[in-house]
MARDOVEX-688020 format. One line per field, with one value per residue: residue number from 0; residue in three letters; z, x, y of N, C-alpha, C in turn. Coordinates in pm, whole numbers, plus 32768, in hexadecimal, padded with zeros to 4 digits. Each point is the difference from the previous one (the first is absolute). Example, Ala and Ser with C-alpha at 12.3 -4.5 7.8 and 13.67 -1.06 7.14 Angstrom:
2
num = (0 1)
residuo = (ALA SER)
nup = (830C 7FB8)
neast = (8527 7FDD)
nnorth = (7DC7 8069)
caup = (8000 8006)
caeast = (7FA7 8052)
canorth = (8077 8077)
cup = (8000 8049)
ceast = (805A 7FB3)
cnorth = (8078 806D)
This chain:
266
num = (0 1 2 3 4 5 6 7 8 9 10 11 12 13 14 15 16 17 18 19 20 21 22 23 24 25 26 27 28 29 30 31 32 33 34 35 36 37 38 39 40 41 42 43 44 45 46 47 48 49 50 51 52 53 54 55 56 57 58 59 60 61 62 63 64 65 66 67 68 69 70 71 72 73 74 75 76 77 78 79 80 81 82 83 84 85 86 87 88 89 90 91 92 93 94 95 96 97 98 99 100 101 102 103 104 105 106 107 108 109 110 111 112 113 114 115 116 117 118 119 120 121 122 123 124 125 126 127 128 129 130 131 132 133 134 135 136 137 138 139 140 141 142 143 144 145 146 147 148 149 150 151 152 153 154 155 156 157 158 159 160 161 162 163 164 165 166 167 168 169 170 171 172 173 174 175 176 177 178 179 180 181 182 183 184 185 186 187 188 189 190 191 192 193 194 195 196 197 198 199 200 201 202 203 204 205 206 207 208 209 210 211 212 213 214 215 216 217 218 219 220 221 222 223 224 225 226 227 228 229 230 231 232 233 234 235 236 237 238 239 240 241 242 243 244 245 246 247 248 249 250 251 252 253 254 255 256 257 258 259 260 261 262 263 264 265)
residuo = (MET THR ASP PRO THR ARG GLY VAL LEU TYR PRO ALA ARG LEU PRO THR PHE HIS ARG LEU PRO ALA PRO PRO ARG VAL ALA HIS LEU VAL ARG TRP TYR TRP ILE PRO GLU TRP ASP LEU ALA PRO GLY ARG VAL SER ARG GLN ASP ILE VAL SER TYR PRO ALA SER ASN LEU VAL VAL GLU LYS ASP LEU VAL GLY LEU ALA GLY PRO THR THR ARG ALA SER HIS ARG ASP LEU THR GLY ARG GLY TRP ALA VAL GLY ALA LEU LEU ARG PRO ALA ALA VAL PRO ALA PHE THR ASP ASP PRO THR SER LEU ARG ASP GLY TYR VAL ALA LEU GLU LEU PRO ASP LEU HIS ASP SER VAL ALA ALA ALA MET THR ALA GLY GLY ASP GLY GLU GLN ARG ARG ALA ARG ALA VAL ASP ALA PHE THR VAL TRP LEU ALA SER HIS VAL GLY ALA VAL GLY ASP GLU ALA LEU LEU ALA ASN ASP LEU ALA ASP VAL ILE GLU GLY VAL ASP VAL GLY VAL GLU VAL ARG ARG ILE GLU ASP VAL ALA ASP ARG LEU GLY ILE SER PRO ARG THR VAL GLN ARG LEU ALA ARG LYS TYR VAL GLY VAL PRO PRO SER ALA MET ILE ARG ARG ARG ARG LEU GLN GLU ALA ALA GLU ARG VAL ARG SER GLU ASP ALA ASP LEU SER ALA VAL ALA ALA ASP LEU GLY TYR ALA ASP HIS ALA HIS LEU THR LYS ASP PHE GLN ALA VAL LEU GLY PHE THR PRO SER ALA TYR ARG ALA GLU ALA THR GLU ARG THR)
nup = (8445 7FB6 804E 7FD1 8055 8042 7FF5 8037 7FB6 7FB9 8057 8038 7F8E 803B 7F65 7FD3 807A 7FC4 8069 7FA5 8061 7FD5 7F9E 8068 7F9D 8011 807B 7FB3 7F9F 804C 8021 7F8F 7FDF 7FAA 802D 7F9B 8006 7F94 8022 7FC2 8042 7F8F 7FD0 8048 8043 800A 8038 7FD7 807A 7FCB 8060 7F76 7FFD 8030 7F7F 7FA7 7FA3 7FFD 7FB2 802A 7F88 7FF2 7FD5 8070 7FFA 8080 7FF2 808A 7FDC 805F 8053 7FD2 7FE7 8021 7FE6 7F8A 8005 7F83 8067 7F8C 7FFA 7FBB 8055 7FEE 805D 7FD3 8075 7FE6 8072 7FA9 8027 8039 8040 7FE3 803F 8004 803B 800B 803B 7FAD 7FFD 8074 8000 7F8C 806D 8040 8038 7FEA 7F80 7FEF 7F83 801D 7FA6 802D 7F95 8025 8036 7F7C 7FB0 804B 8015 7F90 7FD4 805E 7FC0 7F8D 803A 8014 805B 806E 8031 806A 7FC6 7FB2 806C 8041 7F8A 800A 8079 8004 7FA6 8035 8062 7FB8 7FC3 8081 8041 7F97 8012 8095 7FC7 8020 807D 7FEB 8049 7FAE 7FA3 8035 7FEC 7F7A 7FFE 8048 7F9B 7F96 803B 8001 7F92 7FEE 804E 7F95 8025 804D 8027 7F7C 8005 7F9A 8019 7FF4 7F82 8054 801D 7F85 7FE2 8072 7FE2 7F7E 8045 7FBD 7F94 8022 7FC3 804D 807A 7FE9 7FE7 8078 805D 7FDA 8019 8078 8021 7FF6 809C 8038 8061 7FE3 7F73 8007 8062 7FAB 7FA3 803A 801F 7F85 7FCC 8069 7FD8 7F88 8022 8030 7FA2 7FA4 8049 800D 8067 7FCB 8056 7F8F 804D 803C 7F88 7FDB 808F 800E 7FA6 805D 7FE4 7FC6 7FBE 802A 8003 801E 8064 8029 7FF5 804D 804B 8005 8017 8049 8063 8021 808B 8064 8074 8025 7F90 8000 8080 7FE3 7F99 804C 805D 7FB5 7FD1 808D)
neast = (82C1 7FD8 7F95 8019 7F96 8043 7F98 7FE1 7F9A 8015 806D 7F8C 7FDC 8070 803C 8035 802E 8068 802B 8052 805B 8027 8058 804B 8024 7F70 8027 8063 7FDD 7FE8 7F73 7F9F 7FFF 7F9F 7FD7 7F9C 7FC2 7FB5 7FA2 7FA6 7F90 7FE3 7FF6 8059 7FDF 807A 7FBD 8068 7FF7 803C 8036 803A 807D 801F 8003 806E 7FBD 8078 7FAA 802B 7FB7 7F98 7FC5 8018 8043 7FC9 7FF7 7FF1 7FCB 8028 7FAD 7F8A 7FEF 7F9A 802F 7FDD 800B 7FC0 8019 802E 7FC2 8072 8064 805B 803D 805D 7FF3 8038 7FFF 8018 806C 7FC9 8073 7FA3 7FA6 8065 801C 7F8C 8003 7FF8 7F8C 7FFF 7FEC 802F 803B 7FE9 7FD8 807D 7FF6 807D 7FFA 8072 8058 7FF4 8010 806F 7FD4 7F9F 806B 8067 7FB7 7FB7 8070 802A 7F8F 8036 807A 8035 7FE0 8009 7F80 8026 8037 7F91 7FD6 8062 8006 7F77 7FFE 8056 7FB0 7F95 8041 8016 7F83 7FB1 8058 7FE8 7F7D 800C 802A 806E 7FE2 7FDB 804B 7FC7 8012 807B 7FF9 7FDE 8055 804F 8009 800A 807E 8030 7FBC 804F 804D 8054 8026 801A 7F88 800E 7F97 7FCC 7FD6 8060 7FF0 7FD6 7FAD 7FE4 7FDD 7FCC 7FB4 7FEC 7FE6 7F8B 7FEA 7F89 8045 807E 7FCB 7FC0 8070 8036 7F95 800F 8081 7FF7 7F8E 7FE3 7FF4 7FB6 8040 7F9A 8005 8081 8003 7FA5 803B 806A 7FC0 7FD4 8073 8040 7FB5 8013 8072 7FFD 7FBB 804D 8085 7FBB 7FC8 8041 7FE5 7FB9 7FC8 800E 7FD9 7F87 7FE5 7FFB 7FD4 7FDE 7F93 7FB7 7F97 7F94 7FCA 8068 8006 7F76 8025 8077 7FC5 7F84 806D 8050 7FAD 7FB8 802F 7FA8 804D 7F8D 7FF1 8057 7FE9 7F75 8016 805E 7FB7 7FCF 8064 800D)
nnorth = (7D85 8051 7FF3 7F6A 8025 805A 804E 7F8E 802A 7F8A 7FF4 7FD0 8076 7FF8 7FFD 7F9D 803B 801E 8027 801B 7FF6 8091 7FCC 8002 7FBC 7FF3 7FF7 8045 7F93 7F96 8033 7FB8 7F6D 800A 7F80 8009 7F98 7FF7 7FBA 8045 7FCE 7FB2 807F 7FDB 8060 8021 805C 8046 8042 8074 8026 8027 7FF0 8073 7FA6 7FFF 7FAC 7FBE 7FDD 7F94 7FFD 7FAA 8061 8047 8073 8039 8081 7FE0 8078 805A 7FB9 8030 7F69 7FC0 7F7C 7FB5 7F7F 7FD4 7FA4 7FB3 7F75 8000 8028 8057 8039 804F 804F 806C 8018 8064 800F 8086 7FE2 7F8C 8058 8062 7F67 801F 8070 8053 7FC6 7FCE 8088 7FE2 7F96 8060 7F93 7FF0 7FB4 7FF5 7FD7 7F9B 8029 7FB3 7FDF 801C 8056 801C 7FEC 803D 8071 8011 7FE3 8065 804F 7FCA 801A 7F8A 7FAF 8013 801B 7FBD 7FA2 8002 8032 7FB0 7FA0 800B 801D 7F9A 7FD5 8026 7FE1 7F8C 7FF6 800B 7FA8 7FB3 8039 7FEE 8074 8036 8006 805C 8054 803B 7F95 7FE3 8085 7FFA 7F8B 805D 8050 7F94 7FE8 8084 8017 7F93 804A 7FEB 807B 7F90 8023 801B 806B 8021 8076 8029 8041 8042 7F92 7FF0 8084 7FFD 7F83 801E 807E 7FF5 803E 802E 8072 7FCF 7FF1 8079 803A 7FCD 8027 806C 8004 7FDA 803B 8076 8001 805C 8032 8066 7FC9 8001 8068 803C 7FCC 8013 8071 800B 7FDE 8048 806A 7FDC 7FE9 806C 802D 7FA8 8001 8083 7FDA 805C 8050 8018 802F 7F82 7FBA 803E 8003 7F81 8014 8051 7FC7 8066 7FAD 7F91 8089 8037 7F84 8015 8085 7FDD 7FA7 803E 8060 7F91 7FE6 806C 7FD8 7FFD 8022 8038 8048 802E 803D 8036 8047 8026 7FFA 8035 8034 8008)
caup = (7F8C 8015 8002 7F66 7FD1 7FE7 7F64 7FCC 8057 8031 7FFD 7FE7 7F6E 7FBA 7FDA 8047 7FEC 8045 7FF9 8028 8022 7FA1 8030 8024 7F89 7FB7 8076 7FE8 7F96 800B 808D 802F 7F8C 8019 7FA8 800C 7FB2 8013 7FAD 8016 7F91 7F83 8016 8094 7FFA 8099 7FFE 807A 801A 802C 801D 7FFD 8042 7FB6 7FD0 7F89 7FF9 7F8F 8002 7F9B 7FEF 7F93 7F88 7FEF 8083 800C 805D 802C 8046 8089 7FFE 8052 802E 8008 7F8E 8024 7F7C 8000 7FC8 7FCD 7FC9 8039 7FDC 806D 7FF1 8064 7FF5 8063 8047 7FF5 8054 7FB1 7FB6 7F7D 7F9F 7F92 7F9A 7FB8 7FDC 801F 8031 8048 800C 7F81 7FFC 805A 7FEF 7F63 7FF6 7F79 7FEA 7FE6 7FA7 8064 7FF9 8037 8073 800D 7FE6 8070 8062 7FC1 8008 8085 8046 7FBA 8016 8067 8087 8055 8007 8050 7FA5 7F7E 8040 800C 7F8D 7FD8 8065 7FD0 7F6D 8018 8035 7F9D 7FA3 8037 8020 7F8D 7FAB 8034 802D 807C 8018 805D 8079 8015 7FFD 8088 8062 7FDF 8040 807C 801A 8006 8074 8080 7FEE 8000 8084 7FF1 8084 8076 8063 7FAC 7FC4 7FB7 7FD4 7FB0 7FAE 805E 8055 7FAF 7FEA 8074 801F 7FB6 7FFC 7F89 800E 7FC6 7F6B 7FC4 8011 7F6F 7F9C 7FE9 7FD6 7F6B 7F90 8017 802B 7F9E 8038 8052 8079 8039 7FD4 8039 8089 8014 7FDE 8075 806B 7FC5 7FFB 809E 8027 7FC6 8046 8085 7FEA 7FD5 805F 8097 801B 804B 7FEA 7F9B 8038 804C 7FA4 7FBA 8052 7FF3 7F78 7FDD 7FC6 8058 8040 7FB7 7F6F 7FBD 7FC0 7F9B 7FA6 7FB0 7FCD 7F88 7F99 7FC9 7FF6 7FC3 806B 808C 803A 8036 7F91 7FF1 8066 7FE2 7F85 8023 805F 7FCC 7F92 802A)
caeast = (7FB8 7F7A 7F9C 7FE3 7F79 7FE3 7FDC 7FA1 7F8D 7FC0 8066 7FD2 7FF6 807C 8039 8085 8048 807C 805D 80A1 804F 806E 8084 8049 803F 7F9A 7FB1 7FEE 7FAC 7F8B 7FD9 7FFF 7FCB 7F71 7FE7 7F8F 7FF1 7F81 7FC7 7F78 7FAB 7FCE 7FA2 8017 8046 803D 8014 8063 7FE8 8075 802C 808F 8061 8011 8077 7FE7 800F 8024 7FC0 800A 7F94 8015 7FF8 8032 803C 7FA3 8018 7F85 800F 7FCA 7F65 7FCA 7F73 8000 7FF7 7FF0 803F 7FC0 8058 7FC1 8050 8078 806A 8069 803F 807E 7FF9 8074 7FDB 8080 802B 8011 8080 8002 7F8E 8038 802B 7F87 7FBB 802F 7F8A 7FB4 7F69 7FC4 7FC4 7F8C 7F98 800A 804A 8030 8052 807B 8052 8077 7FE6 804F 7FC4 7F8E 8013 8034 7F93 7FB3 804E 800A 7F77 7FCF 8055 7FEA 8010 7F89 7FF6 807A 806C 7FC7 8003 8084 8048 7FC8 8044 807A 800F 7FDE 805B 8071 7FE6 7FF6 808C 8049 7FBE 7FD9 8088 8018 7FA6 802F 7FC2 7F78 7FA0 8000 7FB1 7F57 7FFB 7FF9 7F70 7F91 8008 7FCA 7F74 7FC0 800B 8064 802D 7F85 7FEF 7FFE 7F86 7FEB 7F6E 800C 808C 8067 8046 806E 806F 805C 8059 8072 8051 7FEA 7F88 7F90 7FF2 805F 7F9A 7F98 8034 800E 7F84 7FC7 804E 802F 7F98 7FB8 7F92 8035 8030 7F7C 7FB5 8031 7FDC 7F7E 8005 8033 7F84 7FA1 8010 8003 7F78 7FB7 802F 7FC9 7F74 7FEC 801B 8005 7F75 801F 7FA9 8024 802E 809F 8059 8028 8055 8093 8033 801F 7F8F 7FC0 7F95 7FB6 7FD7 8084 8028 7FA3 801D 8079 7FCB 7FAF 804F 805E 7FCD 7F7C 7F9A 8019 803B 7F8D 7FDB 8092 8008 7FA9 8021 8085 7FD3 7F95 8043 8073)
canorth = (8045 803C 7FBC 7FF3 8031 809C 802B 7F86 8011 7F7D 7F96 7F81 7FDF 8000 7F7A 7FEF 8098 8017 8069 7FCC 807A 8016 7FCC 806B 8037 8040 802C 809F 8004 7FA9 7FCE 7F6C 7FCF 7FBD 7F93 7FBB 7F8E 7FD7 7F78 8008 7FAC 804A 805D 8053 8083 8028 8084 802D 8088 8028 808E 7FE9 8047 806D 7FDC 7FA7 7F74 7FBC 7F78 7F96 7F8E 7F9C 8034 8086 8039 8073 806D 803E 8078 8032 8027 806A 7FD7 7F81 7FCD 7F73 7FAC 7F8C 7F8A 7F91 7F9C 7FCB 805C 8036 807D 8004 808F 8040 8084 804F 8075 807E 8002 7FC2 802B 8037 7FAF 7FD4 8083 8099 8053 7FA7 8032 7FE5 7F7C 7FE5 7FA9 7FBA 7F82 800F 7F8C 802F 7F9F 7FBE 7F7A 7FBE 7FFC 7FA6 7F86 7FA7 7FE8 7F9E 7F85 7FDF 7FC8 7FA4 7F94 7FB1 8027 803C 8090 8053 7FFD 8053 807F 8026 801A 8073 805C 8003 803D 8082 8043 800B 8054 808B 8020 8015 803E 808A 8038 8034 8067 808C 8023 8044 7F91 7FC3 8051 7FEC 7F86 802E 8050 7FA8 7FC3 8047 8004 7F82 7FDB 7F92 800E 7FE9 805F 8080 8002 806D 801B 8095 8012 8029 7FA5 7FC3 8061 7FFB 7F85 7FFE 8061 8049 806A 7FBB 800A 7F8A 7F7E 800F 7FEE 7F75 7FA3 801C 7FD5 7F6E 7FAE 8023 8036 8054 7FC7 7FF5 7F93 7F8B 800D 7FC5 7F7D 7FB0 800D 7FCC 7F72 7FF1 800C 7F91 7F8D 7FFC 8000 7F87 7FB2 801D 8029 806E 8083 8035 807E 7FF3 7FE1 8093 8041 7FBE 8016 8084 802D 806C 7FBE 7F9D 8032 8000 7F9A 7FD5 805D 7FCA 7F8D 8030 803B 7FBA 7F7A 7FF7 7FD0 8030 7F9A 7FA7 7F9E 7FBE 7F89 7F97 7FA6 7FB2 7FB4 7F9F 7FBC 7FCB)
cup = (8031 7FEA 7F62 7FC9 7FFA 7F84 7FC1 804A 8021 8000 7FE1 7F90 7FC0 7FD7 8060 7FE2 8072 7FF1 8031 8003 7F8B 8030 8003 7F81 7FC2 8067 8001 7F99 800D 80A7 8017 7F73 802D 7F8A 801F 7FAA 800D 7FA3 800E 7F97 7FA2 8038 8087 7FEC 809B 7FF7 8073 8001 805B 8032 800F 8049 7FA0 7FC6 7F74 801A 7F72 7FE9 7F76 8002 7F9D 7F79 7FE3 807D 7FEF 8078 8034 8062 8078 7FEA 805E 8032 8010 7F82 7FF7 7F7D 801D 7FC1 7FD1 7FCC 805C 8000 806D 7FCF 8059 7FFB 8068 8024 7FEB 8070 7FAC 7FAF 7F84 7F87 7F7F 7F8A 7FAB 7FC4 8034 804D 8052 8011 7F8E 8005 806C 7FE6 7F6D 8013 7F6E 7FDD 7FCF 7FA8 8064 7FE8 803B 80AC 801B 7FE3 8076 8077 7FD9 800E 8090 804B 7FB7 8007 804D 8099 8053 7FFF 8030 7FA1 7F8E 8047 800E 7F8E 7FB7 802C 7FC3 7F78 7FFC 8041 7FA9 7FAC 8021 8015 7F79 7FB2 8032 8033 8087 8031 8062 8087 7FFB 7FD7 808D 806F 7FE7 804C 8097 802E 8008 8070 8081 7FE5 8011 8099 8013 80A5 8060 8059 7FC3 7FC9 7FD0 7FD6 7FAC 7FC1 8056 8055 7FAE 7FE9 8087 8011 7F9C 7FEA 7F8C 7FFE 7FD3 7F69 7FC0 8007 7F84 7F8C 7FD3 7FE7 7F70 7FA9 8008 8026 7F9B 8035 8071 8088 8072 7FF2 802B 807F 8005 7FCD 8068 8079 7FDE 800B 808A 8020 7FD2 804B 80A5 7FE7 7FF8 8068 80A1 801F 8059 7FDE 7F8D 801F 804E 7F7F 7FCF 8051 800C 7F7C 7FDB 7FAC 806E 8043 7FB5 7F72 7F9F 7FC8 7FA3 7F78 7F98 7FBB 7F8A 7F85 7FAC 7FE9 7FC0 8051 8088 804A 8040 7F91 7FCE 805A 7FF8 7F8E 800A 8057 7FB0 7F8B 804F 801A)
ceast = (7F5B 7F9F 7FDF 7F85 7FE5 7FF6 7FA8 7F77 7FB0 804F 7FCC 7FE3 8080 8020 808A 8056 8071 8038 8091 805B 8057 8084 805F 8042 7F9B 7FA5 7FDA 7FA4 7F7A 7FF3 7FF2 7FC9 7F7C 7FE7 7F72 7FFB 7F70 7FD2 7F74 7FB7 7FB5 7F74 8004 8046 8024 8019 8063 7FDA 8078 8007 808C 8057 8023 8092 7FE8 8043 8038 7FCC 8010 7F86 802E 8020 8065 803A 7FC7 803E 7F85 801F 7FBE 7F62 7FDB 7F6D 801B 7FFB 7FED 802C 7F90 804E 7FAA 8069 807B 8058 8049 8021 8076 8015 8064 7FA5 8068 8000 8026 808A 8002 7FAA 804F 8028 7F9B 7FA4 8039 7F93 7FAA 7F76 7FB8 7FC6 7F9F 7F8B 8005 805F 803A 8067 807F 803A 807B 800C 807A 7FE0 7F83 8032 8038 7FAE 7FA6 803E 7FFA 7F71 7FC8 8056 7FC2 8016 7F87 7FF5 806B 806E 7FDF 800F 807A 8043 7FC8 8037 8097 8009 7FDB 8064 809F 7FDB 8014 808E 804D 7FCE 7FED 807E 8009 7F98 8048 7FD7 7F79 7FAE 7FFF 7FB5 7F72 7FE7 7FDB 7F5E 7F88 7FFA 7FC6 7F60 7FB8 8019 8077 8060 7FA3 8001 7FF2 7F88 800E 7F7A 7FFD 808B 8072 8044 8062 8079 8060 8043 806F 8061 7FFD 7F8F 7F75 7FFC 8047 7F9D 7FB3 8051 803D 7F9C 7FD1 8066 8022 7F78 7F71 7F6C 803C 8018 7F91 7FB0 804E 7FEF 7F51 8004 8025 7F9F 7F9A 801C 7FFA 7F62 7FB3 8035 7FB5 7F5A 7FEB 8015 7FE4 7F6B 8012 7F8F 804E 802B 808E 805B 8032 805D 809B 803E 8003 7F8B 7FCD 7FA2 7FDD 7FDB 8075 8028 7F93 8010 805D 7FD6 7FBB 8040 804A 7FC0 7F74 7F92 802C 804A 7FA0 7FE5 807C 800F 7FA1 8025 8091 7FD9 7FAF 8063 8088 7FE9)
cnorth = (802C 7F83 7FDB 8002 8080 8024 7FA4 801A 7F96 7F8B 7F91 7FC0 7FFF 7F71 7FEA 807F 800A 809C 7FD7 8080 8006 7FC4 808D 805E 8070 804F 8091 801C 7FD0 7FE9 7F87 7FD1 7FBC 7FAC 7FC7 7F8F 7FC9 7F89 8001 7FA1 8057 8055 8037 807E 802D 8086 802A 8088 802C 8096 8005 804F 8080 7FF8 7FC0 7F7D 7FCD 7F75 7FA0 7FB1 7F9E 8037 8089 8027 8081 8053 803B 806B 800A 8008 8065 7FD1 7F64 7FC0 7F72 7FBF 7F79 7F8C 7F98 7FA2 7FDA 8079 8034 808F 801B 809B 802A 8092 804B 806C 8063 8001 7FBE 8030 8053 7FB8 7FD3 8063 8086 8040 7FA8 8034 7FE6 7F7F 7FE9 7FC2 7FC3 7F8F 8011 7F76 8043 7F8F 7FCE 7F5F 7FAA 7FF8 7F97 7F5D 7FBD 7FF0 7F91 7F69 7FC8 7FCA 7F8E 7F72 7F94 8014 8019 80AB 805D 8001 8058 8093 802E 801C 808C 8073 8017 8047 8072 8060 8016 8077 80A9 8030 8036 8073 80A2 8031 8030 806D 8073 8013 803D 7F83 7FBB 8043 7FE0 7F8A 8011 8033 7FA3 7F93 8036 8009 7F6F 7FC4 7F90 8015 7FF1 8070 8086 8003 808A 802D 8093 7FFF 8058 7FAE 7FAF 803C 800B 7F8F 8000 806F 8067 8056 7FCA 800A 7F95 7F8A 7FF0 7FCE 7F6F 7F91 8009 7FCB 7F49 7FAB 8016 8042 8057 7FB7 7FED 7F93 7F8D 7FDF 7FB9 7F80 7FA3 7FF6 7F9C 7F5B 7FBC 7FF1 7F74 7F7B 8016 7FF3 7F76 7F99 8006 801F 808C 8083 8046 80AB 8002 7FE8 808F 8059 7FC1 8023 8099 804D 8069 7FC1 7F9F 801F 800A 7F89 7FB6 803A 7FBE 7F80 8000 8035 7FA2 7F67 7FE7 7FDE 8024 7F98 7F92 7F7F 7F9D 7F82 7F82 7FA5 7FAD 7F9B 7F83 7FAF 7FA5 7F6E)
């Protein structure tokens, strides 16, 4: 599985956090489940800064079920008190079951009336047993609900899954930097790539490619003492200035500033 902290800007500040693989029966619908749990002292706030995957998430919280759309910028959430969440990073094929227009959900979070999903997952997370047992029960409950409530998906939806996999580099040794690379890999036209991304993801394929590169860049900048120009070149940026521009546009700070702050907070 992908590095469990990819997309998390300051991993040292995470509460208890797990990414769990989707069971085979819903692997075409969910990339993985993610479960944070926290118990903070009164008055303490833990800010979690994220550069999310270009995808939608179905999230069960203590008091609601929410659908988070694909993001175009970094986001954060302030955690307080005691709590948990169980999220499913949806694969493109699952998205039409929850919205007809994922582009309308960009940078949004909407509550859904899904009491049966909420009740079964909440019961799993609040029952007895250790953390591993709670998380396993929650994943099972979420999986049962998805398998019974999301209908069969067609070939086009599965092709959209393949599109996301190619861009995310799921196939080892395959890296794409242009829409044409994706089209060639899938044997379809660039226009079809654009249409699939709009219908099943909600952001253009070019934005998906940039997000994957930015996540990788953040990992490299944070965890390596590498020359930033070399990082930019390795990831296909035109130069260091292009990498810096991407950082500032999405994250709001330069790679150098991010490295300094991430190192201080480790």
